[in-house]
C-alpha positions as CSV (number, residue, x, y, z in Angstrom):
1,M,169.2,76.6,109.6
2,T,167.1,78.2,111.9
3,D,167.5,80.7,114.2
4,R,164.9,80.0,116.6
5,P,165.9,78.3,120.3
6,E,165.8,74.6,121.1
7,I,162.7,73.5,122.6
8,V,163.0,71.0,125.1
9,C,159.5,68.8,126.5
10,I,160.0,68.0,130.3
11,C,158.5,64.6,131.6
12,G,158.4,63.1,134.9
13,S,156.3,62.1,137.3
14,V,153.8,64.7,138.6
15,R,155.8,63.5,142.3
16,F,158.8,65.6,141.2
17,R,156.8,68.8,140.1
18,D,159.6,70.9,142.1
19,E,162.5,69.4,140.3
20,M,160.3,70.0,136.9
21,R,159.8,73.5,137.8
22,T,163.5,73.9,138.9
23,A,164.7,72.2,135.3
24,N,162.2,74.5,133.7
25,R,163.6,77.8,135.3
26,D,167.6,76.5,134.3
27,L,166.3,75.6,130.7
28,T,164.8,79.0,130.4
29,F,167.9,80.9,131.8
30,A,169.9,78.9,129.1
31,G,167.8,80.3,126.6
32,V,166.1,77.2,125.9
33,I,162.0,77.2,125.2
34,V,160.1,74.7,127.5
35,V,157.1,72.7,127.4
36,A,156.3,71.0,130.4
37,P,153.3,68.7,131.8
38,G,150.3,70.7,132.7
39,E,149.5,71.1,136.7
40,A,146.0,71.4,138.5
41,E,146.0,72.0,142.3
42,E,142.7,69.5,142.5
43,P,142.7,66.1,141.5
44,V,141.7,65.5,138.1
45,T,139.5,62.8,136.6
46,G,139.8,60.1,134.4
47,E,139.3,61.8,131.3
48,Q,141.2,65.2,132.6
49,K,144.0,62.6,132.7
50,A,143.4,61.1,129.4
51,A,143.5,64.9,127.8
52,L,146.4,65.8,129.5
53,D,148.3,62.4,128.4
54,A,146.9,63.4,124.6
55,L,148.3,66.9,125.0
56,H,151.7,66.1,126.5
57,L,152.1,63.7,123.6
58,S,151.6,66.6,121.3
59,K,154.3,69.0,123.1
60,I,156.8,66.1,122.3
61,D,155.9,66.6,118.9
62,L,156.7,70.4,118.9
63,A,160.3,69.3,120.9
64,D,163.3,69.4,119.5
65,R,164.2,66.5,122.7
66,V,162.8,65.5,125.5
67,L,164.5,65.8,128.9
68,V,162.8,63.5,131.9
69,V,163.3,64.3,135.0
70,N,163.7,61.4,137.4
71,P,165.3,61.9,141.0
72,G,166.6,58.6,142.4
73,G,166.0,57.5,138.8
74,Y,162.3,56.8,138.9
75,V,160.3,56.8,135.7
76,G,156.7,55.6,136.3
77,E,154.0,54.3,133.6
78,S,153.0,57.5,132.0
79,T,156.9,58.5,131.9
80,S,158.0,55.2,129.9
81,R,154.9,55.8,127.7
82,E,156.4,59.6,127.1
83,I,159.7,58.2,126.7
84,A,158.7,55.5,124.5
85,Y,156.4,57.9,122.4
86,A,159.4,60.1,121.9
87,R,162.0,57.8,120.7
88,A,159.7,56.7,118.3
89,A,159.3,60.0,116.8
90,G,163.1,60.1,116.7
91,K,163.4,62.5,119.3
92,P,166.5,62.6,121.5
93,V,165.5,61.4,125.5
94,S,168.1,62.2,128.2
95,F,167.4,62.2,132.1
96,T,168.3,64.2,135.5
97,D,169.1,61.2,136.7
98,P,170.9,57.2,136.0
99,V,167.7,55.2,134.8
């Protein structure tokens, strides 16, 4: 057994940035280490998006579990890929809203 806090990786569409920030805050105040998608104020290039997507999969590798922020049940293509990756790695996946 380890005494380290649980690590949760937040996944979700960038359109839910505010909701992901709220989940991050709530988990942090509950004593959880949170890893979340990177954010950019300006548009990213296709190459940057590919690099960020790969980095996010590494964040999933670090996590004990994944929380998908999906208001209204929405899960986009990138998030679906992250869910499949997490499940293939044996990580528990939960959702903020029913899918």
